[in-house]
C-alpha positions in Angstrom: -12.9 -19.9 -3.1 -10.6 -17.9 -1.3 -12.3 -15.7 1.6 -8.5 -13.9 1.4 -9.3 -12.7 5.0 -6.9 -12.6 8.1 -6.9 -10.6 11.5 -3.9 -7.7 11.2 -1.8 -6.2 13.4 -0.2 -2.9 12.8 2.3 -0.4 14.5 1.6 2.8 14.1 3.7 5.7 15.7 1.7 5.7 18.6 1.0 2.2 19.4 -0.6 -1.2 17.8 -3.7 -1.4 15.8 -5.8 -4.7 14.7 -7.9 -5.5 12.5 -10.3 -8.2 10.9 -10.1 -7.8 6.7 -10.1 -9.0 3.6 -7.5 -7.5 0.6 -5.2 -7.0 3.3 -2.8 -6.2 0.0 -4.5 -3.0 -0.9 -2.4 -1.2 2.0 0.6 -1.4 -0.6 1.1 1.2 -3.7 2.2 -2.1 -5.7 2.7 -5.5 -5.7 5.7 -7.4 -3.8 6.8 -3.9 -2.7 7.0 -2.8 0.6 5.8 0.9 0.2 2.4 1.8 2.0 -0.1 3.7 0.6 -0.9 5.8 4.2 -4.6 7.0 3.0 -5.6 3.2 2.4 -3.8 1.7 5.7 -5.6 4.9 7.6 -8.9 3.7 6.1 -8.2 0.0 6.8 -7.2 0.3 10.8 -9.1 3.8 11.4 -11.7 2.2 13.4 -9.5 -0.1 15.8 -8.5 0.6 19.3 -5.0 1.5 19.9 -3.1 -0.7 22.1 0.0 0.4 24.0 1.8 -2.9 24.3 2.1 -5.4 21.8 1.1 -8.0 24.2 -2.4 -6.4 24.3 -2.6 -6.3 20.7 -2.2 -10.2 20.1 -4.5 -10.3 23.2 -7.5 -8.3 20.8 -6.0 -10.2 18.1 -6.9 -13.7 19.2 -10.3 -12.3 20.3 -11.2 -11.1 17.1 -10.0 -14.7 15.3 -12.2 -16.3 17.6 -15.2 -14.1 16.6 -14.3 -14.5 13.2 -14.5 -18.8 13.3 -11.7 -18.8 10.9 -9.2 -17.0 8.5 -7.3 -17.9 5.4 -4.0 -16.0 6.5 -4.5 -16.1 10.8 -3.0 -13.6 12.6 -0.1 -11.4 11.0 1.4 -8.4 11.7 1.8 -5.6 8.7 
């Protein structure tokens, strides 16, 4: 059975946000397309802290990864 989870980093206008989530493909309108469904994107990342530097976001992603123990997709930028 697939865990379908990962640690995801997204760059927003005001900085980077990082989450541990499943079914990240839900942020897109259609499979294979790179057009975001912004309502879903906002819902996924709304509770994440905001980081002004990618390095800080990556450090936080490492901590989330350690806490998760294992993810199917590792750490990815979306």
